[in-house]
N, C-alpha and C positions, 0 to 999 in steps of 0.2 A: 862256720859262724864265728863272728868276731867276739861278741858277747852273747851269752846264752839266750836272752830274751829279745834280741834285736829283730829276728825274723818276724815274730809276732807283732812287734812294734811297727815294722814297716808295712806289713800286710794290711793292717787295719786302716781303713779310710785312706788308701794310697800313701801310707807312711806317717800319718799323724793320728795317734790314738784318740785325741779329743775331737777329731773331726774338723780341725781348723783348716783354713785355706792353705793351699800350697804356695810356696814362693817360686815363681818362674823366673829363670835367669837367662838372659840372652847375651849379647855382645858387650853390654856396659855393666859396670859394677852395680850390685843390687842396693836398693835403698833401705830395705828392711830384712832382717834375718831373725828367725825365731830362736830364742835361747832361754834356757832355764837360768834363774838368777837367785834362787833362795839360798841363804847361807846363815849359819848359826853364829859365826864369829865375824867381828868387824874387819879383821885383817883378811879373812877369806872373801868377804864382800868387796873389799877394795881390789884384791887380786882379780876377782871375777869381773868387776867393773872394767878394770884395765884390759883384761883379755877380751871382754865383749866389745870393746872399741875396735878390735881387729876382726870381729866376726864378719862384717860385710866384705872385707878384702879377702879373707880366707874362703868365704863362700864363692866369691867371684873366681878365684884361682881354681877352686875345685870344679866349678862349673866349666870353665874353659878347658881344663884338663880332660874332663869327661866328654865335652863336645868334640874336641880334637880326636879323642880315642874313638868315639862313635863314627866320626868321619874318616877314620884311618889316616889322619893327618899327623904322621909320626913325628916329623921334625918339630912342629909346633907343640905337640904333647910333651916331647922330651925336653923342651926348653923350660917347662914348668915342673920338671922332676929334679930331685937331688939324689946323689948316689953315695953309697950303695942304696939301691931301691929294693924294697921288700914287696913281693907280689905273691899273695896267698902265703905259702910257707917257704918260698924260695927267695934267696937274695941275689940280686943282679948288680955286679960291680960297675958296669959301664952302660952308657946309653945304647951302644950297639947290641949288647947282650939283651937288654930289655926290649929293644925294638924287634929283634929276632923272635923273642918269646911271644910278644903281642901279635906279630904277623902270623906266627904259627897257630896261635890259639884262635885268631879271628879271621883267618884266610877264607874259611868256608861259611862264615856267618854273614847274613844279610842284616845290616844294622840300620837300614834306611828308616824303619818304622820305630826304632828306639828313640826315646826322648828323656831328657832330664826333667822330671816333674816337680822336684822340690829338693831343697838342701837345707839341712839343719846343722849348725855348728855348735860343738860342745867342747868343754875342757875335759881333761882326763878325769878330774873329780866328778864332773857332771855325768860322764859316761859310766863311771863306777856306781854313782848313786842311782842312775836309771836302770842300768843293765847288769849290775853286779860286777864282781872282779873279773878281769880278763882271764882266759885260759892260761895255764902254766906255760905253754909253748910260746906265748906272746910276751912273757915276762922280760926276756932279754931285749926284745924290740922296744918295749916301752920304758926300760930302765934309763933314767936320766933325761926323760923327755917330758917333764912336767909342764914346760912352756909350749909344747906342741898342741895343736888343736885338731879336733876330729870333725870331719864333714861327713854326715850321713846323708846320702843321696838316694832319692827314689828314681831309679832309671827304669821306666816302664814297668812299675810295680815290683821291682826287684831291688833289694837293699844292697847298697854299695857303700863301703866305708873307706875314706881316705884319711891318712895321717899327714898333717901339714906341719912342716918345719917353719918356725918363725923367720921373718925376713932378716937378712944380714944388713949391713950398713946401707948398701945401695941397691938392694934387690927386693923382691916381693916374697910372699910365701912360696914354698916349694913343696910338692907332693913327694913324700918319702916312702909311703906304703899304700897298698891297695888291697882291699879284701871284699869279696861279695859272698 
């Protein structure tokens, strides 16, 4: 579990505790992404507003990553990943190492019926506010990643969390961690 209350959060109403509609994402970038935006300080509000402007792109990248994963389209999925990559509690230094792990874990699974039912993008501060502090074992992973975004996805009623690294000069968001 990534943050202690996340499973409860994702299980209620297919991932949205308030019962709001799901955001379905397909091959094109999403038009709207649900986000928490309350802040007590003006500077935090400005930072949040800036981060929120990137939420649709982050959600789209997360969706594409998950869709390629579910289709076992390894090459396309790996193009959206950055390394070293953190999967559950293991670090993978290269695309080949990550590919081998995914192939091993998913070789016997039939993923045809799995679907991405919704994605919510949050900042680290929003994750902490909603779910509490992360477990100690994740402290090292999150250290120095204040500009990274989290994508919480509902994959056939199962919570999946992706950590997305902000775009570099000519690139898009990259997925650097996966946890379910």
